[in-house]
LUMNU-745813 format. One record per residue (C-alpha): residue number from 1; residue in one letter; y, z, x. Coordinates in steps of 0.001 Angstrom, whole numbers, plus 500000, padded with zeros to 6 digits. Each point is the difference from the previous one (the first is absolute). Last residue first. Layout:
REM residues N
<pt><k>NUM</k><r>a</r><north>Y</north><up>Z</up><east>X</east></pt>
...
This chain:
REM residues 251
<pt><k>251</k><r>k</r><north>501619</north><up>511072</up><east>503893</east></pt>
<pt><k>250</k><r>m</r><north>500764</north><up>497424</up><east>497619</east></pt>
<pt><k>249</k><r>f</r><north>498108</north><up>501398</up><east>496265</east></pt>
<pt><k>248</k><r>l</r><north>501769</north><up>503442</up><east>500256</east></pt>
<pt><k>247</k><r>a</r><north>503560</north><up>498044</up><east>500976</east></pt>
<pt><k>246</k><r>y</r><north>499598</north><up>497863</up><east>496713</east></pt>
<pt><k>245</k><r>v</r><north>499115</north><up>503282</up><east>497952</east></pt>
<pt><k>244</k><r>l</r><north>502995</north><up>501763</up><east>501096</east></pt>
<pt><k>243</k><r>l</r><north>502040</north><up>497004</up><east>499296</east></pt>
<pt><k>242</k><r>v</r><north>498954</north><up>499466</up><east>496498</east></pt>
<pt><k>241</k><r>s</r><north>500290</north><up>504189</up><east>499080</east></pt>
<pt><k>240</k><r>s</r><north>503890</north><up>499376</up><east>501344</east></pt>
<pt><k>239</k><r>l</r><north>500617</north><up>496935</up><east>498228</east></pt>
<pt><k>238</k><r>l</r><north>498822</north><up>501274</up><east>496796</east></pt>
<pt><k>237</k><r>s</r><north>502068</north><up>503244</up><east>500599</east></pt>
<pt><k>236</k><r>l</r><north>503029</north><up>498023</up><east>500775</east></pt>
<pt><k>235</k><r>y</r><north>500078</north><up>498229</up><east>496514</east></pt>
<pt><k>234</k><r>p</r><north>499713</north><up>502561</up><east>498551</east></pt>
<pt><k>233</k><r>s</r><north>503010</north><up>501968</up><east>501376</east></pt>
<pt><k>232</k><r>i</r><north>501780</north><up>496400</up><east>499625</east></pt>
<pt><k>231</k><r>e</r><north>502238</north><up>501470</up><east>496992</east></pt>
<pt><k>230</k><r>g</r><north>500056</north><up>503261</up><east>500941</east></pt>
<pt><k>229</k><r>v</r><north>501937</north><up>498384</up><east>503381</east></pt>
<pt><k>228</k><r>i</r><north>501846</north><up>498528</up><east>497880</east></pt>
<pt><k>227</k><r>r</r><north>501062</north><up>503366</up><east>498226</east></pt>
<pt><k>226</k><r>s</r><north>499943</north><up>502032</up><east>503507</east></pt>
<pt><k>225</k><r>a</r><north>502801</north><up>497539</up><east>502069</east></pt>
<pt><k>224</k><r>y</r><north>502362</north><up>499884</up><east>497075</east></pt>
<pt><k>223</k><r>r</r><north>499814</north><up>503885</up><east>500215</east></pt>
<pt><k>222</k><r>p</r><north>503521</north><up>500772</up><east>497559</east></pt>
<pt><k>221</k><r>r</r><north>502134</north><up>502361</up><east>500504</east></pt>
<pt><k>220</k><r>a</r><north>499537</north><up>502927</up><east>497635</east></pt>
<pt><k>219</k><r>e</r><north>501817</north><up>501206</up><east>497224</east></pt>
<pt><k>218</k><r>v</r><north>501312</north><up>503363</up><east>499235</east></pt>
<pt><k>217</k><r>y</r><north>498814</north><up>501349</up><east>496307</east></pt>
<pt><k>216</k><r>i</r><north>501585</north><up>502527</up><east>498047</east></pt>
<pt><k>215</k><r>i</r><north>498332</north><up>501411</up><east>497449</east></pt>
<pt><k>214</k><r>d</r><north>502400</north><up>502230</up><east>497604</east></pt>
<pt><k>213</k><r>n</r><north>497680</north><up>502884</up><east>498199</east></pt>
<pt><k>212</k><r>a</r><north>503166</north><up>502709</up><east>499586</east></pt>
<pt><k>211</k><r>q</r><north>503105</north><up>498249</up><east>500673</east></pt>
<pt><k>210</k><r>l</r><north>501897</north><up>498656</up><east>503043</east></pt>
<pt><k>209</k><r>i</r><north>503426</north><up>500891</up><east>500954</east></pt>
<pt><k>208</k><r>f</r><north>501084</north><up>497067</up><east>501785</east></pt>
<pt><k>207</k><r>n</r><north>501716</north><up>500895</up><east>503217</east></pt>
<pt><k>206</k><r>a</r><north>499094</north><up>497292</up><east>501814</east></pt>
<pt><k>205</k><r>t</r><north>501801</north><up>498113</up><east>497578</east></pt>
<pt><k>204</k><r>k</r><north>502692</north><up>500030</up><east>502885</east></pt>
<pt><k>203</k><r>m</r><north>497595</north><up>499299</up><east>502994</east></pt>
<pt><k>202</k><r>d</r><north>501707</north><up>496004</up><east>499171</east></pt>
<pt><k>201</k><r>t</r><north>502936</north><up>500386</up><east>502601</east></pt>
<pt><k>200</k><r>l</r><north>497987</north><up>501803</up><east>502290</east></pt>
<pt><k>199</k><r>n</r><north>497244</north><up>497191</up><east>500618</east></pt>
<pt><k>198</k><r>r</r><north>495884</north><up>499621</up><east>499338</east></pt>
<pt><k>197</k><r>i</r><north>500517</north><up>502718</up><east>496773</east></pt>
<pt><k>196</k><r>n</r><north>498937</north><up>496637</up><east>497698</east></pt>
<pt><k>195</k><r>f</r><north>499353</north><up>501236</up><east>496545</east></pt>
<pt><k>194</k><r>s</r><north>498442</north><up>498013</up><east>496632</east></pt>
<pt><k>193</k><r>y</r><north>500324</north><up>501571</up><east>496698</east></pt>
<pt><k>192</k><r>v</r><north>497087</north><up>499704</up><east>497256</east></pt>
<pt><k>191</k><r>e</r><north>499883</north><up>501196</up><east>496432</east></pt>
<pt><k>190</k><r>p</r><north>496697</north><up>499898</up><east>498622</east></pt>
<pt><k>189</k><r>n</r><north>499013</north><up>498468</up><east>497447</east></pt>
<pt><k>188</k><r>q</r><north>495775</north><up>500479</up><east>499540</east></pt>
<pt><k>187</k><r>l</r><north>500330</north><up>502478</up><east>502497</east></pt>
<pt><k>186</k><r>d</r><north>502120</north><up>502228</up><east>498057</east></pt>
<pt><k>185</k><r>g</r><north>502819</north><up>501493</up><east>501504</east></pt>
<pt><k>184</k><r>r</r><north>501079</north><up>499580</up><east>503968</east></pt>
<pt><k>183</k><r>l</r><north>498791</north><up>497266</up><east>502867</east></pt>
<pt><k>182</k><r>l</r><north>502184</north><up>500271</up><east>503261</east></pt>
<pt><k>181</k><r>k</r><north>499454</north><up>497351</up><east>502758</east></pt>
<pt><k>180</k><r>i</r><north>500989</north><up>499905</up><east>503743</east></pt>
<pt><k>179</k><r>k</r><north>501184</north><up>496675</up><east>501423</east></pt>
<pt><k>178</k><r>y</r><north>502066</north><up>500452</up><east>502656</east></pt>
<pt><k>177</k><r>s</r><north>498249</north><up>502464</up><east>501799</east></pt>
<pt><k>176</k><r>k</r><north>496903</north><up>497618</up><east>500099</east></pt>
<pt><k>175</k><r>g</r><north>496700</north><up>501714</up><east>501631</east></pt>
<pt><k>174</k><r>l</r><north>497817</north><up>499543</up><east>502461</east></pt>
<pt><k>173</k><r>e</r><north>502367</north><up>501916</up><east>502551</east></pt>
<pt><k>172</k><r>s</r><north>499249</north><up>503406</up><east>497410</east></pt>
<pt><k>171</k><r>v</r><north>502597</north><up>500993</up><east>497496</east></pt>
<pt><k>170</k><r>g</r><north>499848</north><up>503580</up><east>500099</east></pt>
<pt><k>169</k><r>g</r><north>497844</north><up>502955</up><east>500051</east></pt>
<pt><k>168</k><r>a</r><north>499555</north><up>499997</up><east>496109</east></pt>
<pt><k>167</k><r>d</r><north>502794</north><up>503309</up><east>499970</east></pt>
<pt><k>166</k><r>a</r><north>502068</north><up>497434</up><east>501890</east></pt>
<pt><k>165</k><r>l</r><north>499914</north><up>497487</up><east>497088</east></pt>
<pt><k>164</k><r>a</r><north>500026</north><up>502411</up><east>497542</east></pt>
<pt><k>163</k><r>e</r><north>503094</north><up>501628</up><east>501446</east></pt>
<pt><k>162</k><r>i</r><north>501230</north><up>496742</up><east>500156</east></pt>
<pt><k>161</k><r>l</r><north>499236</north><up>498876</up><east>496342</east></pt>
<pt><k>160</k><r>t</r><north>502617</north><up>503239</up><east>499298</east></pt>
<pt><k>159</k><r>y</r><north>498405</north><up>503585</up><east>497993</east></pt>
<pt><k>158</k><r>n</r><north>502925</north><up>500960</up><east>498365</east></pt>
<pt><k>157</k><r>d</r><north>498134</north><up>502564</up><east>498010</east></pt>
<pt><k>156</k><r>n</r><north>498332</north><up>501941</up><east>502974</east></pt>
<pt><k>155</k><r>k</r><north>496785</north><up>499507</up><east>502089</east></pt>
<pt><k>154</k><r>m</r><north>498231</north><up>496972</up><east>498544</east></pt>
<pt><k>153</k><r>e</r><north>496433</north><up>500456</up><east>500351</east></pt>
<pt><k>152</k><r>i</r><north>498783</north><up>496384</up><east>502035</east></pt>
<pt><k>151</k><r>v</r><north>496689</north><up>498128</up><east>499454</east></pt>
<pt><k>150</k><r>k</r><north>499233</north><up>497647</up><east>502103</east></pt>
<pt><k>149</k><r>g</r><north>499040</north><up>496987</up><east>500061</east></pt>
<pt><k>148</k><r>n</r><north>498817</north><up>497075</up><east>503399</east></pt>
<pt><k>147</k><r>t</r><north>498641</north><up>496604</up><east>499042</east></pt>
<pt><k>146</k><r>s</r><north>502214</north><up>497989</up><east>498509</east></pt>
<pt><k>145</k><r>g</r><north>502516</north><up>500438</up><east>502772</east></pt>
<pt><k>144</k><r>g</r><north>500776</north><up>503122</up><east>502011</east></pt>
<pt><k>143</k><r>s</r><north>501923</north><up>502168</up><east>498405</east></pt>
<pt><k>142</k><r>f</r><north>498204</north><up>499509</up><east>496258</east></pt>
<pt><k>141</k><r>v</r><north>501671</north><up>503507</up><east>498857</east></pt>
<pt><k>140</k><r>i</r><north>499662</north><up>501423</up><east>496235</east></pt>
<pt><k>139</k><r>v</r><north>502243</north><up>502533</up><east>498949</east></pt>
<pt><k>138</k><r>r</r><north>499971</north><up>503707</up><east>499086</east></pt>
<pt><k>137</k><r>k</r><north>500933</north><up>502296</up><east>497194</east></pt>
<pt><k>136</k><r>n</r><north>497985</north><up>502945</up><east>498694</east></pt>
<pt><k>135</k><r>i</r><north>501841</north><up>503158</up><east>499670</east></pt>
<pt><k>134</k><r>v</r><north>503640</north><up>498956</up><east>498366</east></pt>
<pt><k>133</k><r>n</r><north>502167</north><up>503249</up><east>499949</east></pt>
<pt><k>132</k><r>i</r><north>502137</north><up>501116</up><east>497427</east></pt>
<pt><k>131</k><r>l</r><north>502127</north><up>502488</up><east>499486</east></pt>
<pt><k>130</k><r>v</r><north>500939</north><up>501785</up><east>496277</east></pt>
<pt><k>129</k><r>f</r><north>503083</north><up>502789</up><east>499107</east></pt>
<pt><k>128</k><r>p</r><north>499281</north><up>500836</up><east>496918</east></pt>
<pt><k>127</k><r>d</r><north>504221</north><up>501903</up><east>498916</east></pt>
<pt><k>126</k><r>v</r><north>497873</north><up>502074</up><east>497520</east></pt>
<pt><k>125</k><r>f</r><north>497094</north><up>498966</up><east>498709</east></pt>
<pt><k>124</k><r>y</r><north>498655</north><up>497864</up><east>496801</east></pt>
<pt><k>123</k><r>n</r><north>502588</north><up>497544</up><east>498869</east></pt>
<pt><k>122</k><r>s</r><north>501181</north><up>499771</up><east>503421</east></pt>
<pt><k>121</k><r>y</r><north>496356</north><up>498375</up><east>501047</east></pt>
<pt><k>120</k><r>q</r><north>500975</north><up>496930</up><east>498831</east></pt>
<pt><k>119</k><r>t</r><north>503859</north><up>500166</up><east>501353</east></pt>
<pt><k>118</k><r>e</r><north>498035</north><up>500553</up><east>503743</east></pt>
<pt><k>117</k><r>l</r><north>497433</north><up>497654</up><east>499449</east></pt>
<pt><k>116</k><r>e</r><north>502494</north><up>496846</up><east>499405</east></pt>
<pt><k>115</k><r>t</r><north>501800</north><up>501872</up><east>503432</east></pt>
<pt><k>114</k><r>e</r><north>496636</north><up>500628</up><east>502325</east></pt>
<pt><k>113</k><r>a</r><north>499464</north><up>496102</up><east>498717</east></pt>
<pt><k>112</k><r>e</r><north>503620</north><up>498763</up><east>501171</east></pt>
<pt><k>111</k><r>r</r><north>499018</north><up>502181</up><east>503323</east></pt>
<pt><k>110</k><r>i</r><north>497153</north><up>498220</up><east>500452</east></pt>
<pt><k>109</k><r>t</r><north>500659</north><up>496724</up><east>499447</east></pt>
<pt><k>108</k><r>k</r><north>499150</north><up>498202</up><east>496806</east></pt>
<pt><k>107</k><r>g</r><north>498077</north><up>496739</up><east>499397</east></pt>
<pt><k>106</k><r>a</r><north>497108</north><up>502199</up><east>498616</east></pt>
<pt><k>105</k><r>i</r><north>500848</north><up>503452</up><east>498113</east></pt>
<pt><k>104</k><r>n</r><north>498787</north><up>498958</up><east>496199</east></pt>
<pt><k>103</k><r>i</r><north>499914</north><up>503148</up><east>497498</east></pt>
<pt><k>102</k><r>r</r><north>496422</north><up>502233</up><east>499153</east></pt>
<pt><k>101</k><r>g</r><north>499630</north><up>503277</up><east>498530</east></pt>
<pt><k>100</k><r>l</r><north>503086</north><up>501808</up><east>500723</east></pt>
<pt><k>99</k><r>s</r><north>498665</north><up>503263</up><east>499390</east></pt>
<pt><k>98</k><r>p</r><north>497477</north><up>499956</up><east>503371</east></pt>
<pt><k>97</k><r>l</r><north>500907</north><up>496367</up><east>501117</east></pt>
<pt><k>96</k><r>k</r><north>497981</north><up>495888</up><east>499821</east></pt>
<pt><k>95</k><r>i</r><north>501840</north><up>498081</up><east>502301</east></pt>
<pt><k>94</k><r>q</r><north>500659</north><up>496496</up><east>498674</east></pt>
<pt><k>93</k><r>g</r><north>499933</north><up>496930</up><east>502273</east></pt>
<pt><k>92</k><r>d</r><north>497367</north><up>497465</up><east>497639</east></pt>
<pt><k>91</k><r>f</r><north>497394</north><up>500733</up><east>502648</east></pt>
<pt><k>90</k><r>e</r><north>500534</north><up>503892</up><east>499911</east></pt>
<pt><k>89</k><r>v</r><north>502213</north><up>502063</up><east>502754</east></pt>
<pt><k>88</k><r>s</r><north>497893</north><up>502656</up><east>501352</east></pt>
<pt><k>87</k><r>y</r><north>500782</north><up>503135</up><east>499879</east></pt>
<pt><k>86</k><r>y</r><north>498718</north><up>503487</up><east>502524</east></pt>
<pt><k>85</k><r>i</r><north>500072</north><up>503404</up><east>499387</east></pt>
<pt><k>84</k><r>q</r><north>501640</north><up>502104</up><east>502747</east></pt>
<pt><k>83</k><r>n</r><north>500681</north><up>503535</up><east>498227</east></pt>
<pt><k>82</k><r>q</r><north>502838</north><up>500823</up><east>498315</east></pt>
<pt><k>81</k><r>l</r><north>502347</north><up>502262</up><east>498670</east></pt>
<pt><k>80</k><r>q</r><north>501014</north><up>501035</up><east>503554</east></pt>
<pt><k>79</k><r>v</r><north>499098</north><up>503689</up><east>500918</east></pt>
<pt><k>78</k><r>t</r><north>503002</north><up>502533</up><east>500982</east></pt>
<pt><k>77</k><r>g</r><north>500965</north><up>502214</up><east>502767</east></pt>
<pt><k>76</k><r>m</r><north>501136</north><up>496690</up><east>502382</east></pt>
<pt><k>75</k><r>d</r><north>503079</north><up>498893</up><east>497102</east></pt>
<pt><k>74</k><r>i</r><north>501120</north><up>496966</up><east>501990</east></pt>
<pt><k>73</k><r>l</r><north>497955</north><up>497658</up><east>497990</east></pt>
<pt><k>72</k><r>k</r><north>499195</north><up>502351</up><east>496900</east></pt>
<pt><k>71</k><r>y</r><north>504279</north><up>499169</up><east>499033</east></pt>
<pt><k>70</k><r>g</r><north>498240</north><up>495878</up><east>499363</east></pt>
<pt><k>69</k><r>d</r><north>502416</north><up>499779</up><east>497648</east></pt>
<pt><k>68</k><r>n</r><north>499279</north><up>502717</up><east>497490</east></pt>
<pt><k>67</k><r>t</r><north>497051</north><up>498810</up><east>500180</east></pt>
<pt><k>66</k><r>y</r><north>497407</north><up>498430</up><east>502145</east></pt>
<pt><k>65</k><r>i</r><north>497488</north><up>497380</up><east>499830</east></pt>
<pt><k>64</k><r>k</r><north>497985</north><up>497853</up><east>502263</east></pt>
<pt><k>63</k><r>l</r><north>498218</north><up>497101</up><east>499433</east></pt>
<pt><k>62</k><r>e</r><north>498234</north><up>498793</up><east>502895</east></pt>
<pt><k>61</k><r>i</r><north>499032</north><up>495685</up><east>499246</east></pt>
<pt><k>60</k><r>k</r><north>496924</north><up>497661</up><east>500259</east></pt>
<pt><k>59</k><r>d</r><north>501403</north><up>496289</up><east>499023</east></pt>
<pt><k>58</k><r>f</r><north>497500</north><up>497956</up><east>498464</east></pt>
<pt><k>57</k><r>p</r><north>503503</north><up>498298</up><east>498358</east></pt>
<pt><k>56</k><r>q</r><north>502501</north><up>499932</up><east>501605</east></pt>
<pt><k>55</k><r>l</r><north>503231</north><up>502358</up><east>501230</east></pt>
<pt><k>54</k><r>r</r><north>502724</north><up>498198</up><east>502343</east></pt>
<pt><k>53</k><r>y</r><north>500590</north><up>500755</up><east>503342</east></pt>
<pt><k>52</k><r>e</r><north>503554</north><up>499699</up><east>501056</east></pt>
<pt><k>51</k><r>k</r><north>502623</north><up>497691</up><east>501821</east></pt>
<pt><k>50</k><r>e</r><north>500045</north><up>496669</up><east>498415</east></pt>
<pt><k>49</k><r>s</r><north>503324</north><up>498544</up><east>499674</east></pt>
<pt><k>48</k><r>p</r><north>498369</north><up>497839</up><east>503084</east></pt>
<pt><k>47</k><r>k</r><north>498266</north><up>498031</up><east>497158</east></pt>
<pt><k>46</k><r>f</r><north>498048</north><up>497535</up><east>502199</east></pt>
<pt><k>45</k><r>e</r><north>499637</north><up>497008</up><east>497634</east></pt>
<pt><k>44</k><r>s</r><north>496036</north><up>499044</up><east>498926</east></pt>
<pt><k>43</k><r>f</r><north>498592</north><up>497392</up><east>501882</east></pt>
<pt><k>42</k><r>q</r><north>500402</north><up>496425</up><east>499096</east></pt>
<pt><k>41</k><r>f</r><north>496651</north><up>497913</up><east>501168</east></pt>
<pt><k>40</k><r>d</r><north>500884</north><up>496615</up><east>501050</east></pt>
<pt><k>39</k><r>s</r><north>497628</north><up>500128</up><east>503258</east></pt>
<pt><k>38</k><r>k</r><north>497654</north><up>500997</up><east>497527</east></pt>
<pt><k>37</k><r>t</r><north>498727</north><up>503846</up><east>500781</east></pt>
<pt><k>36</k><r>r</r><north>496862</north><up>501402</up><east>501157</east></pt>
<pt><k>35</k><r>f</r><north>499331</north><up>503571</up><east>500013</east></pt>
<pt><k>34</k><r>f</r><north>496471</north><up>499519</up><east>502229</east></pt>
<pt><k>33</k><r>d</r><north>498669</north><up>496418</up><east>501682</east></pt>
<pt><k>32</k><r>s</r><north>503443</north><up>499176</up><east>500689</east></pt>
<pt><k>31</k><r>s</r><north>500589</north><up>502310</up><east>503161</east></pt>
<pt><k>30</k><r>n</r><north>496537</north><up>498246</up><east>501987</east></pt>
<pt><k>29</k><r>l</r><north>497096</north><up>502210</up><east>500217</east></pt>
<pt><k>28</k><r>m</r><north>498632</north><up>500804</up><east>503492</east></pt>
<pt><k>27</k><r>k</r><north>497213</north><up>498545</up><east>502268</east></pt>
<pt><k>26</k><r>c</r><north>498540</north><up>502198</up><east>502024</east></pt>
<pt><k>25</k><r>s</r><north>496548</north><up>498403</up><east>499780</east></pt>
<pt><k>24</k><r>q</r><north>501341</north><up>496712</up><east>499833</east></pt>
<pt><k>23</k><r>l</r><north>501117</north><up>500514</up><east>503584</east></pt>
<pt><k>22</k><r>t</r><north>495823</north><up>500963</up><east>500852</east></pt>
<pt><k>21</k><r>t</r><north>499120</north><up>496224</up><east>498660</east></pt>
<pt><k>20</k><r>l</r><north>502583</north><up>498345</up><east>501676</east></pt>
<pt><k>19</k><r>f</r><north>499398</north><up>501820</up><east>503659</east></pt>
<pt><k>18</k><r>s</r><north>496083</north><up>499906</up><east>499726</east></pt>
<pt><k>17</k><r>a</r><north>500392</north><up>496733</up><east>499112</east></pt>
<pt><k>16</k><r>v</r><north>502206</north><up>499475</up><east>503129</east></pt>
<pt><k>15</k><r>l</r><north>497381</north><up>501292</up><east>502054</east></pt>
<pt><k>14</k><r>l</r><north>497321</north><up>498334</up><east>498315</east></pt>
<pt><k>13</k><r>l</r><north>501764</north><up>496352</up><east>501007</east></pt>
<pt><k>12</k><r>n</r><north>500630</north><up>501115</up><east>503404</east></pt>
<pt><k>11</k><r>i</r><north>496092</north><up>500855</up><east>500654</east></pt>
<pt><k>10</k><r>i</r><north>498547</north><up>496854</up><east>498551</east></pt>
<pt><k>9</k><r>t</r><north>503121</north><up>498203</up><east>502400</east></pt>
<pt><k>8</k><r>n</r><north>498701</north><up>501845</up><east>503242</east></pt>
<pt><k>7</k><r>k</r><north>495970</north><up>499498</up><east>499241</east></pt>
<pt><k>6</k><r>n</r><north>501140</north><up>495512</up><east>499676</east></pt>
<pt><k>5</k><r>l</r><north>500014</north><up>498198</up><east>496525</east></pt>
<pt><k>4</k><r>i</r><north>497588</north><up>497118</up><east>498856</east></pt>
<pt><k>3</k><r>r</r><north>496888</north><up>500655</up><east>502005</east></pt>
<pt><k>2</k><r>r</r><north>498306</north><up>497320</up><east>499624</east></pt>
<pt><k>1</k><r>m</r><north>496587</north><up>500275</up><east>498819</east></pt>
């Protein structure tokens, strides 16, 4: 049988095929495979006036009520009116509270909700003083492309986009700091915002106040070489097998 390929050529081809197959195994998803939007997609308008967290369905709140305009808060010799009790904002934005029944609370800032409840409870207590604390606020951050997600607890009521990114580990070298998406609300029809924090002129939007259950996604840089290798990988594996068998028979 006539030898078509010499031994060195076969070895080199095997090395190339092995290298390309290994590269395929390390490939990353392209950013367009996750939270994809069309090129002409209209993002939601940024609202710079939004400075405070607003209550929303499924928030769990700690509610404390004191009489006499909070006198017991500063009178260390007395016991407060109630212990810690948690209440949930229901799917329709209402909350069921003692004496008041169900009242609408979603969409209000914490200050607005406290004022509303103080007015409502004035029918039952003398100068009521209300404190509200939301205890289950969290956001989801995908900071390294579609394969890297992290649930972040919101540390305060004016928790910002830049704080969430920092708590998630920052924007990696594979991420696009100029293409950050934020999804809010019902995922069937969410509000979608776009942010660019690459340079200082655009950093003002990084103070965007987050709401519970916001989803933040930092687009990843495309890996075109890996995708091409992914397409030809089956053929490379076949070529490698054929060359290996050929090399064994030609010894």
